[in-house]
N, C-alpha and C positions, 0 to 999 in steps of 0.2 A: 611515192608520197602517200601517207595514210590519211584518210579522211575520217571525220567523226560521224556521229549519227546524222541521218539525212531526213530533212523535212520535205514534204510535198505540199505545194500550195498553188492552186490554179494551174495545174499541169506542169509546173516547174519544180525542180528539186534544188534544195539548198543544204549546205553543210556549214560548219562553223567558219570555214574560210571564204564562204560566198557561194556562188552558184556552182553546182556540180551536176554530173549525169552518171547515175549508176543504173544498171539494168532493172533492178527491183529494190526499192528503198526498204521494203519489209524484210527481204532476205538479207540485205546488207546490214540493217539494224539488228536483226536476230543473230547474225554472225558476230557482230561487235559485242552484243550482250553475252553470248556464250563465252567469249574470251574474257570479258570482264568478270563473269561468275567463276571461271576457272582461276583467275588471279585472286579473287576474294577467298577461295578455299585455301590458298597458301598462307592465310592470316597475315596480310601485308601490314607493314608499319603504319602506312597512311592509305586512305581510300576516300573517294568522293562519292557521297550518296545523296539521296533526296528524301525529305520528310514529306510523306503523304498522309492523308487522313483516311482511316478505314474504321467504320463503326464509331466515329467520334474520337478515335485514338490516333496518336501520331505513330507512324511506322516508318522505318528506314527502307528505302527501295532503290533499285537501279533506275536509270533514266526511263526505261520502258515500263517500270512499275512492278518488277518482281521483288517481293519482300526478301530482305537479306538478314532479318533479325527482328528484335523488338526493343522498344525504349523501356529501360528499367528505372530511369530517374530523369526528371526534367525540372528545370527551374528557369523562370522568366526574370529578366532584369532589363533596365533601361540603359541604353548606350549613352553615356554622358556627353559624348562628342556630337552625335547626330540626333539624339533625342528619340531614336527608334527603339522598338522592343526587340530584344534578343532572347533566344532560348538556348540554354546549355543542356545537352543531353548526354546520358550514358546509355550505351547500346550493347545488348548481348547479341552478338552476331550468330547466325546459324552455322558459322564456320568454327564456333567454339571459343572465339576470342571476345574480349570486352573492349569497347571503344568509347571515346568521348569526343565531343566537338560542340561548336556553337553555330547558330544560323540566325539570320535576321528574320524573325517570325512575322514582321510587318511586310517584308518585301522580297523574301527569298525562300526557297525550299532547299537549296544546296547546303549541305553540311559537310565540311571537311573533317573527316574522322582521323583520330590518332589512336593507335592501340594502347591500352592501359598496360602498365608494367606488371600489375598483378591481377 
């Protein structure tokens, strides 16, 4: 069974499935990120990234905060169904591909990216 990134809180470890126990959360998370970055270099059709702020700018990162490219275009709009703000981004990845995706800028940092056709 593969587990995801591990959080440590008050001496206990947690992963997306609930409580877990790994020898070192830092080493476990670093190994997951290495695999994630290797997959990123293959220019995948889809990828999950996070939008973080750096020097007042939005940048796409891994869960641990490693920058994987930069935002080349962004537009904000209101989601008519929920009334929340959304942001659509185009990203130039450091893997050489261009991606696009949207995220709920009011409540989320996760952006599900799709590779652009051109």
